[in-house]
N, CA, C and O atoms as a Tripos MOL2 file, in Angstrom:
@<TRIPOS>MOLECULE
protein
  276   275    69     0     0
PROTEIN
NO_CHARGES

@<TRIPOS>ATOM
      1 N           7.7410 -109.6370  122.2570 N.3       1 MET1
      2 CA          8.2410 -109.6190  123.7310 C.3       1 MET1
      3 C           7.9830 -107.7980  123.6410 C.2       1 MET1
      4 O           7.6760 -107.2090  122.6050 O.2       1 MET1
      5 N           8.0810 -107.5000  124.2620 N.am      2 THR2
      6 CA          8.1480 -105.9060  124.3250 C.3       2 THR2
      7 C           9.3290 -105.1040  124.6980 C.2       2 THR2
      8 O          10.1200 -105.4920  125.5570 O.2       2 THR2
      9 N           9.4400 -104.1390  124.1480 N.am      3 PRO3
     10 CA         10.2460 -103.4460  124.1990 C.3       3 PRO3
     11 C          11.0490 -103.0120  125.5040 C.2       3 PRO3
     12 O          12.2600 -102.8760  125.6780 O.2       3 PRO3
     13 N           9.9450 -102.8370  126.3780 N.am      4 ALA4
     14 CA         10.3350 -102.8420  127.9530 C.3       4 ALA4
     15 C          10.8980 -104.3490  128.3600 C.2       4 ALA4
     16 O          10.3540 -104.6460  129.4230 O.2       4 ALA4
     17 N          11.3420 -104.8840  128.1390 N.am      5 ILE5
     18 CA         11.2690 -106.4070  128.6490 C.3       5 ILE5
     19 C          12.9290 -106.6140  127.7870 C.2       5 ILE5
     20 O          13.9750 -107.1140  128.2020 O.2       5 ILE5
     21 N          12.6980 -106.1990  126.9080 N.am      6 MET6
     22 CA         13.9980 -106.6620  125.5400 C.3       6 MET6
     23 C          15.0460 -105.4880  126.6430 C.2       6 MET6
     24 O          16.0740 -106.0380  127.0380 O.2       6 MET6
     25 N          14.8950 -104.2820  127.0390 N.am      7 ARG7
     26 CA         15.4490 -103.5130  127.5410 C.3       7 ARG7
     27 C          16.4040 -103.8020  129.2330 C.2       7 ARG7
     28 O          17.5880 -103.6320  129.5230 O.2       7 ARG7
     29 N          15.1370 -104.3270  130.0930 N.am      8 LEU8
     30 CA         15.3330 -104.9780  131.3910 C.3       8 LEU8
     31 C          16.1900 -106.2630  131.0060 C.2       8 LEU8
     32 O          17.2250 -106.4140  131.6550 O.2       8 LEU8
     33 N          15.8440 -107.3530  129.8820 N.am      9 PHE9
     34 CA         16.6530 -108.3090  129.4350 C.3       9 PHE9
     35 C          18.5550 -107.5320  129.7570 C.2       9 PHE9
     36 O          19.3580 -107.7690  130.6590 O.2       9 PHE9
     37 N          18.6260 -106.7370  128.7300 N.am     10 TRP10
     38 CA         19.6610 -106.1770  128.4030 C.3      10 TRP10
     39 C          20.7300 -105.4120  129.2880 C.2      10 TRP10
     40 O          21.9450 -105.2470  129.4010 O.2      10 TRP10
     41 N          19.9920 -105.1930  129.6260 N.am     11 ASP11
     42 CA         20.2640 -104.0460  131.0270 C.3      11 ASP11
     43 C          20.8280 -105.3290  131.7820 C.2      11 ASP11
     44 O          21.9480 -105.0580  132.2150 O.2      11 ASP11
     45 N          20.5460 -106.2880  132.0100 N.am     12 SER12
     46 CA         20.6610 -107.3750  133.0590 C.3      12 SER12
     47 C          22.0790 -107.7700  132.5470 C.2      12 SER12
     48 O          23.0480 -107.5440  133.2720 O.2      12 SER12
     49 N          22.2480 -108.3870  131.2520 N.am     13 VAL13
     50 CA         23.2720 -108.6780  130.2080 C.3      13 VAL13
     51 C          24.3150 -107.9360  130.6520 C.2      13 VAL13
     52 O          25.2640 -108.6470  130.9840 O.2      13 VAL13
     53 N          24.5240 -106.5860  130.8040 N.am     14 ASN14
     54 CA         25.6300 -105.7940  130.9400 C.3      14 ASN14
     55 C          26.0020 -105.5160  132.0850 C.2      14 ASN14
     56 O          27.1620 -105.3210  132.4490 O.2      14 ASN14
     57 N          24.7520 -105.4720  132.9050 N.am     15 GLN15
     58 CA         25.4470 -105.7790  134.7420 C.3      15 GLN15
     59 C          25.6270 -106.6650  135.2560 C.2      15 GLN15
     60 O          25.5090 -106.6290  136.4800 O.2      15 GLN15
     61 N          25.9780 -107.8250  134.6540 N.am     16 ALA16
     62 CA         25.8470 -109.0120  135.1190 C.3      16 ALA16
     63 C          27.5620 -109.3440  134.9590 C.2      16 ALA16
     64 O          28.2250 -109.2850  133.9230 O.2      16 ALA16
     65 N          27.9600 -109.6560  136.1460 N.am     17 GLN17
     66 CA         29.4710 -110.3920  136.4350 C.3      17 GLN17
     67 C          29.6270 -111.0010  134.6890 C.2      17 GLN17
     68 O          28.7430 -111.5170  134.0050 O.2      17 GLN17
     69 N          30.9430 -110.7430  134.3520 N.am     18 PRO18
     70 CA         30.9350 -111.9740  133.0780 C.3      18 PRO18
     71 C          31.4960 -112.6550  133.3120 C.2      18 PRO18
     72 O          31.2490 -113.5130  132.4640 O.2      18 PRO18
     73 N          32.4260 -113.1330  134.1180 N.am     19 ASN19
     74 CA         32.6120 -114.5330  135.0450 C.3      19 ASN19
     75 C          31.4960 -115.5930  134.9270 C.2      19 ASN19
     76 O          31.5980 -116.7320  134.4700 O.2      19 ASN19
     77 N          30.1750 -114.8440  135.5450 N.am     20 LEU20
     78 CA         29.2430 -115.4660  135.9930 C.3      20 LEU20
     79 C          28.4860 -116.2470  134.4060 C.2      20 LEU20
     80 O          28.2860 -117.4230  134.1060 O.2      20 LEU20
     81 N          28.2630 -115.1240  133.7740 N.am     21 LEU21
     82 CA         27.9700 -115.4650  132.1740 C.3      21 LEU21
     83 C          28.6480 -116.5180  131.1040 C.2      21 LEU21
     84 O          28.3330 -116.9650  130.0000 O.2      21 LEU21
     85 N          29.5260 -116.6440  131.8360 N.am     22 LEU22
     86 CA         30.8230 -117.3760  131.1030 C.3      22 LEU22
     87 C          30.7840 -119.3150  131.4920 C.2      22 LEU22
     88 O          30.8830 -120.3560  130.8420 O.2      22 LEU22
     89 N          30.5260 -118.8120  133.2990 N.am     23 ASN23
     90 CA         30.8050 -120.0390  133.8240 C.3      23 ASN23
     91 C          29.1960 -120.7820  134.2840 C.2      23 ASN23
     92 O          29.1400 -121.7400  135.0550 O.2      23 ASN23
     93 N          28.1480 -120.2390  133.7510 N.am     24 LEU24
     94 CA         26.8320 -121.1000  134.0890 C.3      24 LEU24
     95 C          26.8100 -121.8940  132.5280 C.2      24 LEU24
     96 O          27.3320 -121.3450  131.5570 O.2      24 LEU24
     97 N          26.2540 -123.0160  132.4410 N.am     25 ASP25
     98 CA         26.0940 -123.7780  131.5190 C.3      25 ASP25
     99 C          24.3140 -123.0670  130.8530 C.2      25 ASP25
    100 O          23.5330 -122.3440  131.4710 O.2      25 ASP25
    101 N          24.2100 -123.4990  129.7600 N.am     26 ASP26
    102 CA         22.9170 -122.7170  129.3680 C.3      26 ASP26
    103 C          21.9410 -122.5840  130.1770 C.2      26 ASP26
    104 O          21.7240 -121.4970  130.7120 O.2      26 ASP26
    105 N          21.1040 -123.7780  130.4300 N.am     27 ASP27
    106 CA         20.4880 -123.9090  131.1710 C.3      27 ASP27
    107 C          20.0590 -122.6830  132.5030 C.2      27 ASP27
    108 O          19.0830 -121.9620  132.7150 O.2      27 ASP27
    109 N          21.0850 -122.8810  133.0450 N.am     28 CYS28
    110 CA         21.2860 -122.2080  134.2350 C.3      28 CYS28
    111 C          21.5130 -120.7790  133.9800 C.2      28 CYS28
    112 O          20.9760 -119.9860  134.7540 O.2      28 CYS28
    113 N          22.2560 -120.3130  132.9750 N.am     29 LEU29
    114 CA         22.0000 -118.6450  132.5160 C.3      29 LEU29
    115 C          20.9740 -118.1770  132.1240 C.2      29 LEU29
    116 O          20.6850 -117.0060  132.3700 O.2      29 LEU29
    117 N          20.0220 -119.1530  131.2760 N.am     30 MET30
    118 CA         18.4920 -119.0220  130.5040 C.3      30 MET30
    119 C          17.9480 -118.7390  131.7890 C.2      30 MET30
    120 O          17.3760 -117.6500  131.7480 O.2      30 MET30
    121 N          17.8880 -119.2850  132.9440 N.am     31 SER31
    122 CA         17.1410 -119.4760  134.2110 C.3      31 SER31
    123 C          17.4080 -117.9220  135.1250 C.2      31 SER31
    124 O          16.6850 -116.9980  135.4950 O.2      31 SER31
    125 N          18.9450 -118.2840  135.2260 N.am     32 TRP32
    126 CA         19.3940 -116.7730  136.0920 C.3      32 TRP32
    127 C          18.8410 -115.6040  135.2670 C.2      32 TRP32
    128 O          18.3450 -114.6750  135.9040 O.2      32 TRP32
    129 N          18.8710 -115.5210  133.6540 N.am     33 LEU33
    130 CA         18.5060 -114.4100  133.0690 C.3      33 LEU33
    131 C          17.3660 -114.1990  133.1030 C.2      33 LEU33
    132 O          16.9570 -113.0870  133.4380 O.2      33 LEU33
    133 N          16.3870 -115.3770  132.7100 N.am     34 VAL34
    134 CA         14.8700 -114.7720  133.1350 C.3      34 VAL34
    135 C          14.5270 -114.0960  134.8200 C.2      34 VAL34
    136 O          13.7480 -113.1970  135.1370 O.2      34 VAL34
    137 N          15.5360 -115.0170  135.7630 N.am     35 ASP35
    138 CA         14.5160 -114.4760  137.1550 C.3      35 ASP35
    139 C          15.1780 -112.8050  137.2850 C.2      35 ASP35
    140 O          14.5080 -111.9370  137.8450 O.2      35 ASP35
    141 N          16.2340 -112.5700  136.8360 N.am     36 GLN36
    142 CA         16.6800 -110.8190  136.7480 C.3      36 GLN36
    143 C          15.4790 -110.1770  136.1150 C.2      36 GLN36
    144 O          14.8020 -109.4060  136.7940 O.2      36 GLN36
    145 N          15.1800 -110.4180  134.9450 N.am     37 VAL37
    146 CA         14.2740 -109.7900  134.2950 C.3      37 VAL37
    147 C          13.1250 -109.5130  135.3520 C.2      37 VAL37
    148 O          12.7910 -108.4380  135.8490 O.2      37 VAL37
    149 N          12.4980 -111.0740  135.6020 N.am     38 LYS38
    150 CA         11.3950 -111.3150  136.5240 C.3      38 LYS38
    151 C          11.6690 -110.2260  137.6320 C.2      38 LYS38
    152 O          10.8680 -109.2900  137.6450 O.2      38 LYS38
    153 N          12.8230 -110.2110  138.6900 N.am     39 GLN39
    154 CA         12.6140 -109.4240  139.8200 C.3      39 GLN39
    155 C          11.9390 -108.0080  139.2170 C.2      39 GLN39
    156 O          10.8250 -107.6420  139.5900 O.2      39 GLN39
    157 N          12.5750 -107.4070  138.4390 N.am     40 ARG40
    158 CA         12.1930 -106.0240  138.0190 C.3      40 ARG40
    159 C          10.9060 -105.9480  136.9490 C.2      40 ARG40
    160 O          10.4580 -104.9250  136.4320 O.2      40 ARG40
    161 N          10.5950 -106.8660  136.8280 N.am     41 SER41
    162 CA          9.2760 -106.4150  135.9900 C.3      41 SER41
    163 C           8.5790 -107.9960  136.3140 C.2      41 SER41
    164 O           9.2280 -109.0160  136.5490 O.2      41 SER41
    165 N           7.0220 -107.8680  136.2490 N.am     42 SER42
    166 CA          6.0750 -109.3190  136.7980 C.3      42 SER42
    167 C           6.2210 -109.6060  134.9810 C.2      42 SER42
    168 O           6.1780 -108.8190  134.0360 O.2      42 SER42
    169 N           6.3860 -110.9480  135.0450 N.am     43 LEU43
    170 CA          6.0690 -111.2520  133.5660 C.3      43 LEU43
    171 C           5.0160 -112.6620  133.7570 C.2      43 LEU43
    172 O           5.0670 -113.5090  134.6490 O.2      43 LEU43
    173 N           3.9730 -112.5660  132.4730 N.am     44 ASP44
    174 CA          2.9430 -113.9360  132.5990 C.3      44 ASP44
    175 C           3.5960 -114.8110  132.1410 C.2      44 ASP44
    176 O           4.6470 -114.5620  131.5510 O.2      44 ASP44
    177 N           2.9610 -116.5250  132.3610 N.am     45 PRO45
    178 CA          3.9830 -117.0530  131.8310 C.3      45 PRO45
    179 C           4.0180 -117.4970  130.1710 C.2      45 PRO45
    180 O           4.5760 -118.5420  129.8360 O.2      45 PRO45
    181 N           3.2980 -116.5010  129.0710 N.am     46 HIS46
    182 CA          3.7190 -116.6150  128.0520 C.3      46 HIS46
    183 C           5.0150 -115.4020  127.2170 C.2      46 HIS46
    184 O           5.6300 -115.4750  126.1530 O.2      46 HIS46
    185 N           4.9880 -114.4200  128.2730 N.am     47 GLN47
    186 CA          6.2040 -113.3870  128.5110 C.3      47 GLN47
    187 C           7.3170 -113.8860  128.6310 C.2      47 GLN47
    188 O           8.2640 -113.6160  127.8920 O.2      47 GLN47
    189 N           7.3620 -114.9910  129.9520 N.am     48 GLN48
    190 CA          8.4030 -115.7840  130.1150 C.3      48 GLN48
    191 C           9.0140 -116.7930  129.1970 C.2      48 GLN48
    192 O          10.2170 -117.0540  129.1580 O.2      48 GLN48
    193 N           8.1310 -117.3060  128.5010 N.am     49 ASN49
    194 CA          8.4140 -118.5170  127.6990 C.3      49 ASN49
    195 C           9.0380 -117.6660  126.2760 C.2      49 ASN49
    196 O          10.1590 -117.9710  125.8670 O.2      49 ASN49
    197 N           8.6290 -117.1240  125.9200 N.am     50 ASP50
    198 CA          8.8270 -115.8870  124.8940 C.3      50 ASP50
    199 C          10.3210 -115.1710  125.1680 C.2      50 ASP50
    200 O          11.1430 -115.2370  124.2540 O.2      50 ASP50
    201 N          10.7390 -114.3850  126.6020 N.am     51 LEU51
    202 CA         11.9590 -114.4840  127.5040 C.3      51 LEU51
    203 C          12.7480 -115.7420  126.7150 C.2      51 LEU51
    204 O          13.6580 -115.7650  125.8860 O.2      51 LEU51
    205 N          12.1020 -116.5760  127.2560 N.am     52 SER52
    206 CA         13.5990 -117.5780  127.0780 C.3      52 SER52
    207 C          13.8480 -118.4530  125.9150 C.2      52 SER52
    208 O          14.7930 -119.2290  125.7640 O.2      52 SER52
    209 N          12.6310 -118.1600  124.9280 N.am     53 HIS53
    210 CA         13.1600 -118.6100  123.7500 C.3      53 HIS53
    211 C          14.2040 -117.1760  123.2110 C.2      53 HIS53
    212 O          15.0880 -117.4600  122.4030 O.2      53 HIS53
    213 N          14.1240 -116.1630  123.5160 N.am     54 TYR54
    214 CA         14.5990 -115.0880  122.9630 C.3      54 TYR54
    215 C          16.3660 -115.1480  123.4570 C.2      54 TYR54
    216 O          17.2570 -114.9480  122.6310 O.2      54 TYR54
    217 N          16.6990 -115.5140  125.2140 N.am     55 ILE55
    218 CA         17.6840 -116.0750  125.4580 C.3      55 ILE55
    219 C          18.2850 -117.1660  124.7630 C.2      55 ILE55
    220 O          19.4820 -117.1690  124.4790 O.2      55 ILE55
    221 N          17.4840 -118.1160  124.4720 N.am     56 SER56
    222 CA         18.1550 -119.4670  124.0890 C.3      56 SER56
    223 C          18.8180 -119.0560  122.8520 C.2      56 SER56
    224 O          19.9510 -119.5030  122.6740 O.2      56 SER56
    225 N          18.2860 -118.2380  121.9140 N.am     57 ASP57
    226 CA         18.7520 -117.3570  120.3610 C.3      57 ASP57
    227 C          19.5830 -116.8400  120.4110 C.2      57 ASP57
    228 O          20.2240 -116.7490  119.3630 O.2      57 ASP57
    229 N          20.1790 -116.0890  121.7920 N.am     58 ARG58
    230 CA         20.9700 -115.6250  121.6910 C.3      58 ARG58
    231 C          22.0590 -115.7090  122.9370 C.2      58 ARG58
    232 O          22.6310 -114.7800  123.5080 O.2      58 ARG58
    233 N          22.1510 -117.1160  123.1620 N.am     59 LEU59
    234 CA         23.1480 -117.4450  124.0240 C.3      59 LEU59
    235 C          24.8470 -117.0790  123.5440 C.2      59 LEU59
    236 O          25.7140 -116.5910  124.2680 O.2      59 LEU59
    237 N          24.9610 -117.4640  122.2000 N.am     60 PRO60
    238 CA         26.4620 -117.5620  121.9340 C.3      60 PRO60
    239 C          26.6560 -115.9990  121.8710 C.2      60 PRO60
    240 O          27.7990 -115.6900  122.2060 O.2      60 PRO60
    241 N          25.8000 -114.8490  121.5110 N.am     61 LEU61
    242 CA         25.7590 -113.6010  121.4810 C.3      61 LEU61
    243 C          26.4160 -113.3900  122.8950 C.2      61 LEU61
    244 O          27.6280 -113.3150  123.0980 O.2      61 LEU61
    245 N          25.5050 -113.3130  123.7580 N.am     62 ILE62
    246 CA         25.5370 -113.3350  125.1580 C.3      62 ILE62
    247 C          27.0050 -113.6860  125.9290 C.2      62 ILE62
    248 O          27.5010 -112.9120  126.7470 O.2      62 ILE62
    249 N          27.4840 -114.6820  125.6290 N.am     63 ARG63
    250 CA         29.0940 -115.3060  126.2580 C.3      63 ARG63
    251 C          29.9670 -114.8710  125.4740 C.2      63 ARG63
    252 O          31.1220 -114.8850  125.9000 O.2      63 ARG63
    253 N          29.7150 -114.3360  124.0640 N.am     64 GLU64
    254 CA         30.9960 -113.2990  123.6730 C.3      64 GLU64
    255 C          31.2870 -112.2290  124.0640 C.2      64 GLU64
    256 O          32.4380 -111.8010  124.1470 O.2      64 GLU64
    257 N          29.5740 -111.2330  124.5690 N.am     65 MET65
    258 CA         30.0320 -110.4720  124.9840 C.3      65 MET65
    259 C          30.6010 -110.5180  126.5690 C.2      65 MET65
    260 O          31.5360 -109.8050  126.9340 O.2      65 MET65
    261 N          30.0620 -111.2440  127.2510 N.am     66 ALA66
    262 CA         30.7910 -111.2450  128.2680 C.3      66 ALA66
    263 C          32.3440 -111.6520  127.9130 C.2      66 ALA66
    264 O          33.1810 -110.7940  128.1940 O.2      66 ALA66
    265 N          32.7180 -112.6290  127.4430 N.am     67 TYR67
    266 CA         33.8590 -112.7690  126.9430 C.3      67 TYR67
    267 C          34.7520 -111.2160  126.9500 C.2      67 TYR67
    268 O          35.5460 -110.7250  127.7530 O.2      67 TYR67
    269 N          34.2350 -110.7920  125.7640 N.am     68 ASP68
    270 CA         34.6360 -109.3030  125.3140 C.3      68 ASP68
    271 C          35.1630 -108.1740  126.3560 C.2      68 ASP68
    272 O          36.0550 -107.3400  126.1970 O.2      68 ASP68
    273 N          33.9810 -108.5160  127.9310 N.am     69 HIS69
    274 CA         34.4800 -107.6990  129.3310 C.3      69 HIS69
    275 C          35.3790 -108.3020  129.8590 C.2      69 HIS69
    276 O          35.8850 -107.8720  130.8960 O.2      69 HIS69
@<TRIPOS>BOND
     1     1     2 1
     2     2     3 1
     3     3     4 2
     4     3     5 am
     5     5     6 1
     6     6     7 1
     7     7     8 2
     8     7     9 am
     9     9    10 1
    10    10    11 1
    11    11    12 2
    12    11    13 am
    13    13    14 1
    14    14    15 1
    15    15    16 2
    16    15    17 am
    17    17    18 1
    18    18    19 1
    19    19    20 2
    20    19    21 am
    21    21    22 1
    22    22    23 1
    23    23    24 2
    24    23    25 am
    25    25    26 1
    26    26    27 1
    27    27    28 2
    28    27    29 am
    29    29    30 1
    30    30    31 1
    31    31    32 2
    32    31    33 am
    33    33    34 1
    34    34    35 1
    35    35    36 2
    36    35    37 am
    37    37    38 1
    38    38    39 1
    39    39    40 2
    40    39    41 am
    41    41    42 1
    42    42    43 1
    43    43    44 2
    44    43    45 am
    45    45    46 1
    46    46    47 1
    47    47    48 2
    48    47    49 am
    49    49    50 1
    50    50    51 1
    51    51    52 2
    52    51    53 am
    53    53    54 1
    54    54    55 1
    55    55    56 2
    56    55    57 am
    57    57    58 1
    58    58    59 1
    59    59    60 2
    60    59    61 am
    61    61    62 1
    62    62    63 1
    63    63    64 2
    64    63    65 am
    65    65    66 1
    66    66    67 1
    67    67    68 2
    68    67    69 am
    69    69    70 1
    70    70    71 1
    71    71    72 2
    72    71    73 am
    73    73    74 1
    74    74    75 1
    75    75    76 2
    76    75    77 am
    77    77    78 1
    78    78    79 1
    79    79    80 2
    80    79    81 am
    81    81    82 1
    82    82    83 1
    83    83    84 2
    84    83    85 am
    85    85    86 1
    86    86    87 1
    87    87    88 2
    88    87    89 am
    89    89    90 1
    90    90    91 1
    91    91    92 2
    92    91    93 am
    93    93    94 1
    94    94    95 1
    95    95    96 2
    96    95    97 am
    97    97    98 1
    98    98    99 1
    99    99   100 2
   100    99   101 am
   101   101   102 1
   102   102   103 1
   103   103   104 2
   104   103   105 am
   105   105   106 1
   106   106   107 1
   107   107   108 2
   108   107   109 am
   109   109   110 1
   110   110   111 1
   111   111   112 2
   112   111   113 am
   113   113   114 1
   114   114   115 1
   115   115   116 2
   116   115   117 am
   117   117   118 1
   118   118   119 1
   119   119   120 2
   120   119   121 am
   121   121   122 1
   122   122   123 1
   123   123   124 2
   124   123   125 am
   125   125   126 1
   126   126   127 1
   127   127   128 2
   128   127   129 am
   129   129   130 1
   130   130   131 1
   131   131   132 2
   132   131   133 am
   133   133   134 1
   134   134   135 1
   135   135   136 2
   136   135   137 am
   137   137   138 1
   138   138   139 1
   139   139   140 2
   140   139   141 am
   141   141   142 1
   142   142   143 1
   143   143   144 2
   144   143   145 am
   145   145   146 1
   146   146   147 1
   147   147   148 2
   148   147   149 am
   149   149   150 1
   150   150   151 1
   151   151   152 2
   152   151   153 am
   153   153   154 1
   154   154   155 1
   155   155   156 2
   156   155   157 am
   157   157   158 1
   158   158   159 1
   159   159   160 2
   160   159   161 am
   161   161   162 1
   162   162   163 1
   163   163   164 2
   164   163   165 am
   165   165   166 1
   166   166   167 1
   167   167   168 2
   168   167   169 am
   169   169   170 1
   170   170   171 1
   171   171   172 2
   172   171   173 am
   173   173   174 1
   174   174   175 1
   175   175   176 2
   176   175   177 am
   177   177   178 1
   178   178   179 1
   179   179   180 2
   180   179   181 am
   181   181   182 1
   182   182   183 1
   183   183   184 2
   184   183   185 am
   185   185   186 1
   186   186   187 1
   187   187   188 2
   188   187   189 am
   189   189   190 1
   190   190   191 1
   191   191   192 2
   192   191   193 am
   193   193   194 1
   194   194   195 1
   195   195   196 2
   196   195   197 am
   197   197   198 1
   198   198   199 1
   199   199   200 2
   200   199   201 am
   201   201   202 1
   202   202   203 1
   203   203   204 2
   204   203   205 am
   205   205   206 1
   206   206   207 1
   207   207   208 2
   208   207   209 am
   209   209   210 1
   210   210   211 1
   211   211   212 2
   212   211   213 am
   213   213   214 1
   214   214   215 1
   215   215   216 2
   216   215   217 am
   217   217   218 1
   218   218   219 1
   219   219   220 2
   220   219   221 am
   221   221   222 1
   222   222   223 1
   223   223   224 2
   224   223   225 am
   225   225   226 1
   226   226   227 1
   227   227   228 2
   228   227   229 am
   229   229   230 1
   230   230   231 1
   231   231   232 2
   232   231   233 am
   233   233   234 1
   234   234   235 1
   235   235   236 2
   236   235   237 am
   237   237   238 1
   238   238   239 1
   239   239   240 2
   240   239   241 am
   241   241   242 1
   242   242   243 1
   243   243   244 2
   244   243   245 am
   245   245   246 1
   246   246   247 1
   247   247   248 2
   248   247   249 am
   249   249   250 1
   250   250   251 1
   251   251   252 2
   252   251   253 am
   253   253   254 1
   254   254   255 1
   255   255   256 2
   256   255   257 am
   257   257   258 1
   258   258   259 1
   259   259   260 2
   260   259   261 am
   261   261   262 1
   262   262   263 1
   263   263   264 2
   264   263   265 am
   265   265   266 1
   266   266   267 1
   267   267   268 2
   268   267   269 am
   269   269   270 1
   270   270   271 1
   271   271   272 2
   272   271   273 am
   273   273   274 1
   274   274   275 1
   275   275   276 2
@<TRIPOS>SUBSTRUCTURE
     1 MET1         2 RESIDUE 1 A MET
     2 THR2         6 RESIDUE 1 A THR
     3 PRO3        10 RESIDUE 1 A PRO
     4 ALA4        14 RESIDUE 1 A ALA
     5 ILE5        18 RESIDUE 1 A ILE
     6 MET6        22 RESIDUE 1 A MET
     7 ARG7        26 RESIDUE 1 A ARG
     8 LEU8        30 RESIDUE 1 A LEU
     9 PHE9        34 RESIDUE 1 A PHE
    10 TRP10       38 RESIDUE 1 A TRP
    11 ASP11       42 RESIDUE 1 A ASP
    12 SER12       46 RESIDUE 1 A SER
    13 VAL13       50 RESIDUE 1 A VAL
    14 ASN14       54 RESIDUE 1 A ASN
    15 GLN15       58 RESIDUE 1 A GLN
    16 ALA16       62 RESIDUE 1 A ALA
    17 GLN17       66 RESIDUE 1 A GLN
    18 PRO18       70 RESIDUE 1 A PRO
    19 ASN19       74 RESIDUE 1 A ASN
    20 LEU20       78 RESIDUE 1 A LEU
    21 LEU21       82 RESIDUE 1 A LEU
    22 LEU22       86 RESIDUE 1 A LEU
    23 ASN23       90 RESIDUE 1 A ASN
    24 LEU24       94 RESIDUE 1 A LEU
    25 ASP25       98 RESIDUE 1 A ASP
    26 ASP26      102 RESIDUE 1 A ASP
    27 ASP27      106 RESIDUE 1 A ASP
    28 CYS28      110 RESIDUE 1 A CYS
    29 LEU29      114 RESIDUE 1 A LEU
    30 MET30      118 RESIDUE 1 A MET
    31 SER31      122 RESIDUE 1 A SER
    32 TRP32      126 RESIDUE 1 A TRP
    33 LEU33      130 RESIDUE 1 A LEU
    34 VAL34      134 RESIDUE 1 A VAL
    35 ASP35      138 RESIDUE 1 A ASP
    36 GLN36      142 RESIDUE 1 A GLN
    37 VAL37      146 RESIDUE 1 A VAL
    38 LYS38      150 RESIDUE 1 A LYS
    39 GLN39      154 RESIDUE 1 A GLN
    40 ARG40      158 RESIDUE 1 A ARG
    41 SER41      162 RESIDUE 1 A SER
    42 SER42      166 RESIDUE 1 A SER
    43 LEU43      170 RESIDUE 1 A LEU
    44 ASP44      174 RESIDUE 1 A ASP
    45 PRO45      178 RESIDUE 1 A PRO
    46 HIS46      182 RESIDUE 1 A HIS
    47 GLN47      186 RESIDUE 1 A GLN
    48 GLN48      190 RESIDUE 1 A GLN
    49 ASN49      194 RESIDUE 1 A ASN
    50 ASP50      198 RESIDUE 1 A ASP
    51 LEU51      202 RESIDUE 1 A LEU
    52 SER52      206 RESIDUE 1 A SER
    53 HIS53      210 RESIDUE 1 A HIS
    54 TYR54      214 RESIDUE 1 A TYR
    55 ILE55      218 RESIDUE 1 A ILE
    56 SER56      222 RESIDUE 1 A SER
    57 ASP57      226 RESIDUE 1 A ASP
    58 ARG58      230 RESIDUE 1 A ARG
    59 LEU59      234 RESIDUE 1 A LEU
    60 PRO60      238 RESIDUE 1 A PRO
    61 LEU61      242 RESIDUE 1 A LEU
    62 ILE62      246 RESIDUE 1 A ILE
    63 ARG63      250 RESIDUE 1 A ARG
    64 GLU64      254 RESIDUE 1 A GLU
    65 MET65      258 RESIDUE 1 A MET
    66 ALA66      262 RESIDUE 1 A ALA
    67 TYR67      266 RESIDUE 1 A TYR
    68 ASP68      270 RESIDUE 1 A ASP
    69 HIS69      274 RESIDUE 1 A HIS
């Protein structure tokens, strides 16, 4: 995954409403975050798959960050 995609992803997490991040189930949250990045950058299927795995591995961190806000 490129640094640009990672930046877009973390920007999306930081700009999202905390309630949204906390209330979506894991699958919906992953889909929503991938869609947020896709809106700002075109992702090929490989990049989309990599991003999904990256998000999946960090769901607890994402929810913790949302809870702290």
